[in-house]
Structures are given as C-alpha cells and as structure tokens.
N, C-alpha and C positions, 0 to 999 in steps of 0.2 A: 510502617503503619500510616494509612492515609486517612484516618476518619477524622471528623471534625471533633473539635474538642469542647464540649460544654461541661464545666466543671461543676459538681455539686458539693456542698460542704462548705466550710469555713475558710476563707483565704487568710493566711497569715504572711505577711511581708518579712522576709527574712534579711534582704540587703537591697539596697538600691544604687545603681551606677547610672553614669550620665549616658552611657550606651544602651543600656538594657535593664530590664527589671527582672529579679528572680522571685519566684513565688514557690513555696511548698505547701500542697495542699494535704490537709487531713481528712481523708474521704475517699472514694472511689471516684474513678475516671471513666468517660465515654472511649477513652482510647481503644477500648476492646472492639470498638464496632469496626476497625480495620480488617486486616487480615487476620484469619483464625490463627491462635498461637498454635505452635507446634506441639503435638502428643508427644508421648513417651515413645509410642511405635514409630512415629515418623522421624523422630531423631534418631532411632536405632537404625531405621532404613538409611538415614543418611549418612552414618557410621558405616555402614556397610558398603556404600557408593563411595567413602572417602578410601576404604581399602582397595577400591577397584579402580584401576587406572586405564581401562579400555575406553577408546573412543571411536565414535563411527559418524560419518558424515554422509547424508542423503542428498541426491543432487537430483533436480529437475528443473523445469523452464518456468512454471508459473505458480501463483499461489492457487491452492486446490489440487495442484498434481500430487502432492505427495501422499505416500502410503501412510495414513496417520495410525493404523493398528501396528506396523512394524515399529514407528518411532515410539509409540506407548510401551510396546513390549521391550525395545532396547533400553528405553530412559528409565521406565519405572519398574519393569520387571527385572531386566538384568542389571541396571544400576548403572550403565555406561553413560558417560558423555556423549550426547547424542545431538546433532544438530542438522537443520535443513538449510540448505543453500537453495533459495530459488533465484534463478537467473535474472528474471524481471519482477517487476511489483505488480503485474495484471493490469496495467494501464490501458491495454488496446482491448480489453475484455468488453461485454455486456455488461449493464446494470440493471438488475430487476427490482431495486427498491427506489430509485430515484434518478435524477435528470443528469448527474454527475457522469462525465465520462472523462477520458484522458488521465491527465497530471491528477485530478482530484479523486479519480477511482483509484488510482495506484494508491494514495494515500490511505484511503479507506480500507483498500485490501492489505495494505502493510499492516493497519491495525487488526484486521481478521486474522492474519496470520500469527500476530503476537498474542492476541487472545486465544487462538488454538494451541500455541506452544505452552502457554501457562497450564492448559488443560493436560496435554499429553507429556509435558516435562522435557521437551526439547529446546533447543535454541534456534535463533532465527537469523540468517545472514542472506545478503543480496550482492549481485554485482551491479554494475551501471548500465546493463542492458536495458532497453527498451522493449516493451510488448507494443510492437509497432502493427500489431493484426496478424491476421492469418497468412502463413506461407506454405507452399506446398511441399519443400524440402529443405535441408540442411543448407545447400548451396544458395538457395535464395535468402534464407535468414542471415547466412555469414557475408551475403553481400549487402545487406543493411545494416547489422551490428559491425563494429570494429572488431575484427576477430582477435586481434592482438590484445587489445583493451580488455576483452571479456575473458579471455584466456588468463590474462595476467591477474585479473581480479580472481578468478577461481584458484590460481597458485597461490596468491596471497592469503586466500581463506584456508587452503590446506595448510599452509605454513604458519598461519597464526593458530588454528585450531589442533593440527597436528593429529589427524585420525589415523587409528590403525587400519580401519576398512572404509572404504567408499563405495555408496551403492547408488547406482543411477535408477531412475524410474523407467526409463526408456531405452531401447536399443541403439546403439550408434550405426546400425545398419539402415539402409532406406526401407521406408515402411509407409503405408497408406495412413498416415498422422500427421499432425501439426509439424511443420519443419522447425519450429522451435524445440519441440519435443526430441526430436533426432539431433539437433544441434547441441542441445544441452549434454547429451551422452558423448557425442564426438569430441567436444572440448573437455569434458570430464576425464575422459581417457588419456587424451594428450596432455592433460594437467597432471595426471598421476605421475608420470614420469619427469616432468619437467619441475615439478615442486622441488625434487631432489637433486636437480640439477644446478650447481653455483653459478653458471653460465648464463641460466635463464633468469629474465627479469633481476638482475644484480641489484638496481636500485633498491630493492625489498630488503636486502640482506644489511642494511644498515640497521634495522630492528629486528629482521627476523632471520631465521637460521633455514637451510635446506630440510626437506622433510619427505621422507619416502613410506607412504603407507605400505601394509603389507600386501593387500589385495584390492583390485576394484571388482564389483560384480554388477551385475544387472538383475534387479528385483522384476522378475517376468509376470506380466499379467495375462488375463485372457483376451488377448488380441486388443482391437482398438478400444472397446468399451472397457476394458480393466485398466489401459493405459491413460485413458481420459474419461473416467465413469461419470455418469449422471447422479444426481444427488443422493446421497447416502450409500450408493451401491458399492464403494470401493473399501468399506470397513466391514462388510458384511458377506464377501464374496466366497467363492470355492477356490481350491487350489488350481493353477494352471496344469495342463496337460502336459508337464514336462518331464521326459524320460528321464531316470537315472542314469548317471554316467560321468565320465571324468569332468571335472569343473562344474558340478551341479551340488549345491547342497539345499536341502529341503529343512525349513526350520519351522517349528510348531510354535506359532506366536498368541495361541489362545492361552486363556488363563486369567488369573485375578491381580489386581494391585495388592501387594503384601500389606500395605497399610489399611486402606479404606474397604478392601475385599470387592469393590466393583471390578468387573471384568473388562479387560483390556478392551475387548470389541465396544463396549459401552463408553468407555473413555474416549477411544477413538472416534466414535459417532458424534460425540458431544464436541469433540476437537473440530471434526469435519463440518459440521453443523455451524460454525460461526463463520463460513463463507457464505454470508447470508445474501450479499449482493450478486452471488451467481446462483442463488436459488437453493442452496443446501439448508438442510433443517426444516425444509416444509414438506409435509407428506411423505418423509423417507421410510423406506421401509422397515419392518421389525430387525433390530439388532440380533445377529446370529451369535450367541453365546459359547457355542462350542468349541470344537477342536477347528484350527485353521491353520493349514500349511503354506508356507510363503516360499517359492523355488527363488533361487538365486544363481545365475550362471556367471561363470568367470569370464572377466573380459581381459584382465592382465593382473600380473604378480603371481604370488604363490597360490597354487590350487589349494581347496579346503576340501575335506572329505566328510566330516560330521558337522562342523560348527563354521559360522562366518570367522570366529575368531581362533580357528586352529592354528596352532604355532605362536600365537600371539600370547606374550607374558603379560596378564592384565593385573599383576600384583606390584608392589612398591619394589620387588626386587629387581625391575627393570631399570631402576635409576641407582645412580652412584651413590652410596651411602643409605640406600633405601631398605637394606636387609631389617636394620635395628627398626626403623620406622614401621615396617610391616608387622614386627612382631608386636609393636606397642599398640599399634591399631586393633589389631586381633585380640589382644587382652582385654583392651577397652570395650570392644564389642561382646566378648565373652562374659565380662563382668557388668555390663550396663544393667541398670534396673530401672525399667521403664515407669516404674511409680516413683522413683527418687533420682531423677537422671542428674541432678546438680551434685550427687555424690562422686559423678566421674570427672568433675572439674578438675582436680588436681592431675588425672591421668591425662586428661584433654590439653592442659597448658604444657605438660611435659612433651606431648605430641606436636605442639605448637613450635616448641624451643626447637625440636629435632627437624621440623619441616622448613622452618626459617633457616636452618644451617645448610639445606641442600642447595646446591647451584640454581639460580633463577632460571625457568623456561615457561612457555605458556602452560604447560600442564601443572608444573609445582604452583605457580601463580593462581589458576584456578583451584587448586586443592586448599590452598592457603585461604582464599575466601570462602571456599566451601567450611573449613574448619572454623573459621569465624563465626560463620552463621550458626553452626552447630553450637559452639560456647555461648553465643547469644541466645539461643532457644534453651540450653540447658538452664541458664540462670533466670531465664524468663525475662530478659530485657528488652524492652520495647520502646521505640521511638516513633516521634511524629512532629513533624513541624506544619501548621497551617499558616497561610498567607491571606492577608486582609483582601486580596483582590486575585483575580484569575489573570488579569492583563495589566501590564505595567509599560509607561512610556519612559523612554531612555531619560535618565536623570531625574526620575522620580524616587520619592523614599517609599519603601514597603515595610509594613509591620508584619514581623515575625513571632510566630508563637510556638517555641521549642517545649515539646513535653517528652519526659522521659520517665519510665517506672520499671521497678524491677520486681519480679514476683516471688522471689526466693529470698532466703536469709543471707545468701552469700554477700560477703562485703564488696560492693561495687562503687567505684568514687567516679562521679562525673567531672573531667578536669577541664573541657574545653568546647567550643563551637568554632569550627572554621569556616571561613568565607573565601575560598581561593580565587574566584573571580575577582574579587576586589582587594584582594592581599590583606585580609583582616583575620583576626582571631580574638575571641573573647575567652578569658581565662578565669576559672574560679574552681575551687574544689568543694565540691558537694557529696557527702556520704548519703548514698540511698538506702532508703528503708523499704522493707519489703510493703508492697501494696501502696505506697507513699508517693503519689505522682509528683513529680517536680517541674517546674515550669520558668523558662526563660522567655521573656519578651523583649524584643530588641527591635529597632529600626535600622535598615540598612539600604543604601543609595544604589540604585542601578546605574551604572556608568553611563553619563551622556553620551558616549561613543559607541554604545551597545548597539548592534544592528537589529532591526526588527525581525522576529523570529520566521524562518523559513526553512522546510525540510532542506537538508543539505544537498540533496541531489537536484533541487530545484533552484538553486540561489542563482546559477547563471545558465545562458543558454545553451542547449546541447545540439546534437543532431538528430535527424529523423530516426537513428537507430540507438543513440546513447545518450545518456546522461552525462554532462561534465561535472566533475568534483574538484575544486581547487585544492582542497586538503585533503591529502592522499591517506592520511590516518584514518579518516572517516568512511573509506570504501570498505564495504562489507557490512558495514552497522545496519542494523534495522531501521533506528531512528536517530535523532540528534542527542548528543548529550544534554544534562539539564542547563537551562538557560541562566540559573543560579545554584550551582551546586553547593552542597553542604557536607561537613564531616562532623559527626558526633565522636568526642574523644572520652574514652573511659579507661580506668586501671582497674583491672580484674586480676586478682591474685598476683599483683606485682608485674604485670605484663599491659602493654597499652593494647587497647582494643579500639580499632577507627572503624566506623561505621559510616558509609556513604549515604547520602540522601538527597533530596530536593523539596522545596516548599511548595505545598499544594493547598489550592483554596478548599474551603470546607465542602465536604462531599455531601450530595443529596442522601440522606439515610436510607431511602428506598433503592437507590442505585449506586452504592458505594464504589462498585467496579467501573463505574463511568467518570471517577475523577478526574479532572483536567490537570494538565501541568500548567506551571507559570510561563506564560509567553510574552515577550516584548513586542509591543504593536507601535506602530507610527502614531502621531498625535493626530493626523487627519488620514482618511483614506479618500482615494480618486477613482472614479469610474466614467468611462465613456459610455454615453447613452446608447449608441449603436457600435458594434464591434468592427463593423465594415462601413466605409462611407464612399459611394460612387461618386465620380467627377466626370464631368464632360472636359475634353481638353482644354486647358487655358481658363477653365471655369473656377469661380469662387463659390465656396458653398459654407453654411454656418456648421460648426463642429462644437457640441457641447459636453463639458466635462461636469461632473457632479462630486463635490467635496462633501464629507462627513466627518463631523467632528467626534474625536474619541475622548476629547476632555474639554471643560469648559475655557472660555475665553482664549480660543485658538485663532491666531491671527497672522498673518504674512502675505504672501502673494502666490499666486498660481499661474503657471505658464505653460503652453502647447509646445512641444518639441517636434520639427518635421525636418527631414534631410534637405539637403542642397537642391535648390531649383523649385521649391515650395516655399510660398510666403504665409506668415500668421500674423494677423493683427487683431487686437494689440499684442506688444510683445509680452506683457503680463499685466494681471489685474490682482488688486487687493483684495483679500478677503478678512471676516471677522465673524467667528461662529460662537454665540455666546454660551451655548449648552451642550453637554455630551449627547450625541445622537442628532444634532441639528445639520439639515443639508442645506446646501446652496449650490446653484448651477450657474455655470459661467460659459458665455458663448464667445466664441473666437471665429473670426472670418479666415478660411484657409483657401488659398487660390493655389491650384495645380499647375504644374508645366504643360506645354503643348503636346508632349510626347506622351503616348499611351504605356501603361505601366503600372506597377504597384510601390507602394511606400509605407513604411510604419510611421505611424505617430504615437507620439508619447506625452505625458502628461506628468507634472510634479509642482511642489507645494514648498516655498522655502521659509522657515520659521526659525527664528533666532539664528539665522546664518547656516542653518543646516537645511539640506534639501532632502524630501521625501517623495517617493514615487509609488507607492505601495497601492493596490487595490486590496479590498479584503473580501476574502471567499470563504464561506463557511461550508464545511462538511459535516453533516448532522444527520446522524443514524442512532434509531433507538438502541441498538446492541453495542455502540462504539463510543468513546468520549468524542466530546466536540473538538475538531481539529480546525484550526485558523490558518489558511493560506493567505500569503501577503505577495503575490506576484508584481512585478512592475505594471502600471497601468497602461494599457497600449490598445490601439486601434490599426486596421489597415485601411490604406487610402488606395482606391482602384481608379484609375483613369482610363475612361473607357467610351468607345463611340456606341451608343446603345439606343436604340429605336424600340418602342413600346406600343401595343395596340390593346385597345380595352383599358378598363380602369378598374373595374370591380372584379376581385377574385375572392371565392368561396374557400376555405382552408377547412378540411376535414382531420382531426388531428389522429397520428397513430400512436407508436411507441415514443416519438419525440424526436424532433429535428429542428433545424434553424431556418427551414425554409420560408415560412411565414414572415420572418424578419428580414429575410434577404427581399422577397416580393415587395414589402414596404419601402425598403431602401430603393428599390427599382421605380418608385412611385406609384405602386398600386395601394389602394384601398382594400383591406382584408377584413373580411367577414368569417368569424369562427363558427363553424358548423358542428352539428351533432347529426346522426341518422335520423332524428325526427324533422329536422329542418330541410330534408331532401324532398321538398313539395314543389309542385310546378310554380306556386305563387312565390316562393323564396327563391328558387333556382332562376326564374325568369329575370331577376335583377342582376344576375351575375354574368360576366364576360367569360369565366371560366372557374372552374373547381379543381383544386389540387388534393389529392388524397396522401396523407402523411406515410411514413414508412411503417410497415408491417401492421396497417391499420386493420387489416382484413383478419389478422391474427388476433388482435387484442381487443377489438371492439365487438361488441354482440348486438349493436344496433344498425349495422349496415347492411347485412344480406337482405332483410325483408324491405329494405328502401331502395334496393338496386333498380328495381322498374322504373321509379320515378326518375332516378339520375340518368339512366339510358333514354328515357324519352325526352329528357333536356338534351341529350347530345342529338337527339334524331332532328330535334328543331333547330340546330345550329351552335349548339354549346360545344364547348371543349372540355374534356375531362383528363387529368393527369394523374395516375396512379404510380405511386413509387413502389419499390420492392416489398416483397411478402415472403415468409418462408413456408415450407412445407407444412410446419406444425398445426395439426388440426383443422388444416383446410380440407373440406369436402372435394369430392372429385368435380363436380359442376359449380365452383366457388364463384364465378365470373360471367353468369348468363346475361347477355347473349353469346359471349364468346367462350370458345374452349381454350384454355390455357393450362399446361401442365408445367409446374415448377421442377426444379433439380435442385441439387446441391453445389452444381458447378460453379465456379468463379474464377476471375482473373485476378490474381493477387498482386501483381507486379504493376505498380502504378506507373512504372515508365513504358508498359506494353504498347506496341504501335497500335493506333487505332485507323482503320480502314473505313473510308464513307463509301457505302454500299449504294446509296442513292442521292447523289449529289444535287439532284435537281428537285429533289422532293421539298413540299412546302415547309416542312419542319426545319429545313436546314437553310432557307433561304428567305424567309419572312418572319417577321420584319428585319432580322438581322442574318447575314450569310455567316454560316457555322462551317469552318475549315479545319483541318487536321492540327493545325497550329492552336486552336483553343483548347485543346486537351493538354497541352504543356503544363507543367506546374500542377499535375494532379496529385491529391494527398490519398494515400493508403490504396485500398484496392480500385481497379477500373469497374467491377462490377461484383455482384454476388447473387446466388439463387437464382441464376438465368433459367428461363423457360427451356424445357427441352422439347416441347410440342406446342404448336400455336395454330390457332384459327388461320384458316386461308386468306381471310379478309385483312390479316396484318401485313404491312409491309416491314422488311426489315432494313434498317437504316444503317447502323454501324456494326463493325465487327473487331473484336480483339482477342487475343489469347496469349497466353503465357508462353515464354520461351519453350520451343520444342513440342508445344500442343496444337492441335488443330485450333484455328479461332473460334469463337463463339459468335453467333449472329444476331441473337435474341436480346442485346443488352438495351435497344430500343427500338419498340414495336408501336406503329402506328396504323390505326384502323379508321376507315371512313365509315361513319354509321349515319345514314340519313344525310341532312345538311351539315353534321358536325363532325368532330374527330375525338376518338379515345386512343389515349397515348398510356402504354405500359414502359417504365423504365426501370432498368436494374442496375 
C-alpha cells in the first residue's frame, strides 16, 4: 500500500520504546486509499496462475515496440509468467511532451513501460544497450552496440526468467525498418541457443543455470506499419496475411479479462497509451473489441502446430516433486469460495510448505512469492510505510510510520520490522485484530556513506552505444532497488510471512499512482551556467557555477576541476547557504592551453570532509512520478580560433534545440522571435535570423510572415533554416523557393563529408571550414534531406552511408537579392 495514512479515531498508546512507538488505533484507516484490495475473483485467478508454470519472453528494441495485446492475452488471459525485454530504454527517441532528450527521456520512457506493464500484467526487463538514434540496418546497429555485451544481457535475462517460449517483434532478416529492430531479433535468435550452452558467458553461472527455451517465434505484423505502428494502431489491427504452413501458428488473442471483464484489446490500448512522450494515447482510433488473430512464425526450436505452448508441460508435473503440489493446488482452486477466501488458508499454508520443499530455481522462487501474495490477499493483510520526506541527505534521520491492518478474523501476529540496509530489526509481538490498524513509528538514520540516488545504468560513463553497469546483478532490472528497503514479518498459521516494501512519502490523494520513492540527495547541487564554454587559444575566461542548498546551513568549499594544461583560479571558494533552496554563484577564471581542442570541466563541493559533484535534474510529467537525476555537474571547454561577423541574431524557435545558447556563447546577442515579429522594422535591426528545427512543422504563425522574412533577405539579410519533416507541410511551403523533402538520412556519424564547393562564401568567410571540422560528429550526419530543390540553391556538402550514394542536399545556399537563404539538415 502506498497511500498516506491520516488516522481517525482515538489513539491509544500501548507501548513506547526508545527507537520507536507502537500505536493501536480503534477505528478505520485511510490505508485503503492505496492499491485496491484483491477481490475473491482476482485471488481465484491468481490461484489458477499459480498452477500454471508456463513462461514467455517478448523481445524487441524499444519502449512501444511491444505488442501489448499479445502480452495482455498471455499474462491475463492464459496466466503465464510474461515479460517484455526491451533492449533499449528509448533514450534516442523524440519527445512530444517536453524538452528532455537522451538519458532523461530514457528515464521517462522506462517509467512509461513500467506503467504499461502494471496494466497488461507483464514484467519488464532491459539490456545495457543505448538507443543511439536511427540506423538503417542491423550491421550498423551492432557496430555501435557492443554485440557481445548485449547478447550476454539477453542470455542473462533468459537464464534468469527461464521462458518456455521466446517471441520477437521483428524478423532477423534484413527489412526496411530501424536497424535496432532487426538487431533485436538477430541477437534474440542467437541467445536462444547460447542460453543453454554452459560454455557461453560462464561468469553468469555462479548465480544462474543454463536454460533452453522450447522455441523462438516471430510475431509477424503487417509490414513496417505493424512493426512500428503509429499511436494506437498496434492494439487494434487485423491479422497479417501469413499463409498457413509448417512453423506457422495463429493464435486468437481476442477475449476478455476473466476478473474485470474488460476486453484484452481495451487493456492493451490503455497499456500502449502510457507511451505519452511518443504521442500515444492522444487521438487514438477506437479499440477493436472483436476477434484478433496473431500469427507467429518459427525462427528456431521445436515447431508448434496449434498453440505457442505445444509440447510444453505448463503444470507442476514438470518439477521434481511437483506432482503432489499440482494436486494440492488443483484442490484449492476447486474448493475456493470467492465470498470467503480466508477459508482456504489452511490449504494454502499446506501448499506453501510443499513449495518450500522444492529445489530452489527462478520459477520456484517466483511462485513462492506469488503464493505469499495470495495468502496476504486471502487474510486481507495490508501494509504501508509513510516517510516524512521524499528526499533525504546522507546521515539524516527519517521518520517512518508503519501501518498494518488485517481485514479477516484470521489470527495474524506482527512480529518484526527489518531494515536490512542498516542491519537493524525492531521486534515485538502484536496480535492483529480485524479492521483495527496498528501503527509503529520509528526514526532511522540513512548511512552517512549512502551515495546520492541515480539510476544504476547512469552512475558511470558509458560508450556511445552502451551503458556501463558496475554491479552486474542489476543488469536486466527496470529500475533501482529501494534506497531504504523494508521487511514486514508476520506469523500466519504458524508460518513466517515476510512482505518486502519501501517507505514512500505521503501521496497526493488525487494522484496516488504518482507517489514517489524515497531518494537520497546531495546536500547541495551544482550547475554550470553554460554547458559549453568557448576559449581562444591561451585565453582566460570566467566560468560560473551555481550552488543550490538542499538543506539549511550548508557550508563548505566549492572548486572547479580541469584537466592538465588548464589553470583554474582560485583553487576553491568557501560557501555558506542559510536556507533550503538558496542559490549562490561562484565565478572562477579558467585559462586555456595554446593548443586547439576540447576538455571536460567538472565542479564539486566539499562538506564535512565528503565531496559531492551532483547536478539536479527533474524529469516531471503529469502521467509519471517525479524522477530526480543526479549526474556529475560538467561542462565542455572548447579551444577554437573563431571569427564572427555581425552581432545581433534573431532566433525563431521550433521544436527545441540549443542553437540559441551556442550563438550566445559565440558572442552574439540573441533576440527571440515569433511570427508576428517578422516585420521590416524588427528585422532591420538584425544581422541574421536562425529558424529552429522543425519550426515549419510546429509553428502556425510562420507561413503568413514569410514574405516579410524573404524581403529582409533581399535587402541583405541572412536567414538559416534548420531541418523540417514532411509531416503536414504543403507542397509550396517555402515560397519563393521550391524545396521538396524526403525521409532520406545519413545515419553513420562517421560517414565521410565531401566538400562540393570549397570556395563558397559559406565555407570561407569568416572562418574556413574543412572536412576535419566534421570529426567528432554526434549521432546522424543529417536527416530529412531534400530530394528536389530550386535551381537557385548551391549544393555545398555531400555525405552518404556506407554502400549508398552520397546525398548532396545537406547544406543548400541560395542568393536572393543582396542576401542569402541557407537550408541545412
């Protein structure tokens, strides 16, 4: 339970201890505002699932690639252990809700996937692979990913989850789709056999055992659209036109949830709608509630003829000693009374003893945990811990309010609370009475050595294609373990029942699902005012760092860190911040070396002998809990011989980029513009105008003001327009020029760049641009290249992916009157 607890009734103190207080409340509790209690029908369905030992793993490349209706059908309809392995966290995608991209977007999309799985009943896994942007084929993808690492991660998940059937969303054969898609299937097929090979990734076998799934199949969709569907389409499509034949199984995945009665299609649509950063859930087509046939084509393993689980024993008879267990579970299902579930407790406790006697493996461990949840639901045992704050600094004490209540008359004794991270346990015996909540209040100290919370895959620097993870036991996990884990210990019918949990701050009653986790934060956060600082060779420039206090009376020293060859003065500066949220800025003089190049700059604060270097970034969306990122504060210093002309630049924002800030760092004064500002009077004060990315796609105030903008060019102005997409653009979208866009792109950031017009003004004045200036490029060389363009344009650069004809429209420059219009992609 995660609800805040506001007790009504009379408090009666029963016992008092130095470490905690125990309160028994005669009255009702708002504990019921948390997750809805299990119904008799839902418990019965869980019992049926307990009897079912089948497992299936769905594999694809990104968040939102998964077929949510198949997952819903398998998890909620068939009762199988069902999981989705997304090789990446979607950090290279677009964001239609906010400015965050990259790692922050990956954190948001991770939470979207977790929200989706809570709806469709699946579990969620990941590998360490990064979504580094679009690639055209699997070979390009695997040249950026560390193939062996990603393959090993898939093998690890297979060995840990132990699926009977593996399903890929995409084909391993080359196809006109994202290279990540194809690579996900290529690696899944390879992992299918390697997971059973003890010679493959033997380091995993210290904790895991080899595992051979029965088969791996491709969940075939209708071409590219089905493989990467637009918002809502994937959960309400038609069956693909796959002929019957050997290795082909077609499964009816329509139907209704046996507990709620909601259709699988509707549940799947709600699950998919959680991918809101990608535009899902907005304007989706109506859900198709009827029949839906999903085809599956064999990739490796034993063929199936009628069902995905042909030849798989999905009963407990597959386990040594499981025959008697299967019989006991079957009897419990047959006798279960949905109106009096607690009557089945003796039978469930007997099953628990038999299950405990089986040799441990991942399936048995999962089923033990599932049975414990069933027992907890049958007796109506609810637990909750509210912490007095959402964020704690290392070494601080937090107040915890533990609440338990039992809804049935079954004798239950609350025996202990365990705090394993601080090696403490609080023991007392409390007999629970029906509907009489019991509260324990305690203060616990978070260790002074606790590191500030940060997603495990972002704690250390990775490569362009891979996250680095020091703790290999975390690989595959969707998110971090609790920062302060709890265990509630009970005696139920003579058996010890342990319920794992974590403290949570009080929830907003209007949005209980968005309750945060307890996070460890640094006492101060640091931030560079600019992410990139330009230096002339040998020049000195000021660099400013802003400190923000998380706690009152934060005091220490702050310093700037630079590599050898750079000098920073002063070496450090003292600070004292009186109140939480107080800011202070500290400026250092940084002197660059005489040689050209780039260098990292860091900042840190020392408080009471401990050094903190964390920045604070908030990932905040209405449909997700607030997430705090605390990466190291850093900036990049660039030593460059740079000449500039002009001083005043107008910037017309589009979908979002950092160009305006970069121009300011170059020394320009930036004026932010709207379409209404494109008047002769306003434009006459500017030396140039820059149009942001996709401005013609997202702005409605641009088209009508283009005549004034191009009149400005004719009088001698310069306009630079960044890339746009085809979406929503009319044929003549850029009068007086003809420019037709395509979906062509150059995805290899190392692709050679050929200079087609080396003497052109754009490459010589005021700075000479050569091919060497394109070294160190990040992500794609270009995208949405024009396929046709006005004869007045000069093509300046050419680039192409390996094996493809170079594209020549990445930089187009046209003379118009006395000025220039530039289009770049």
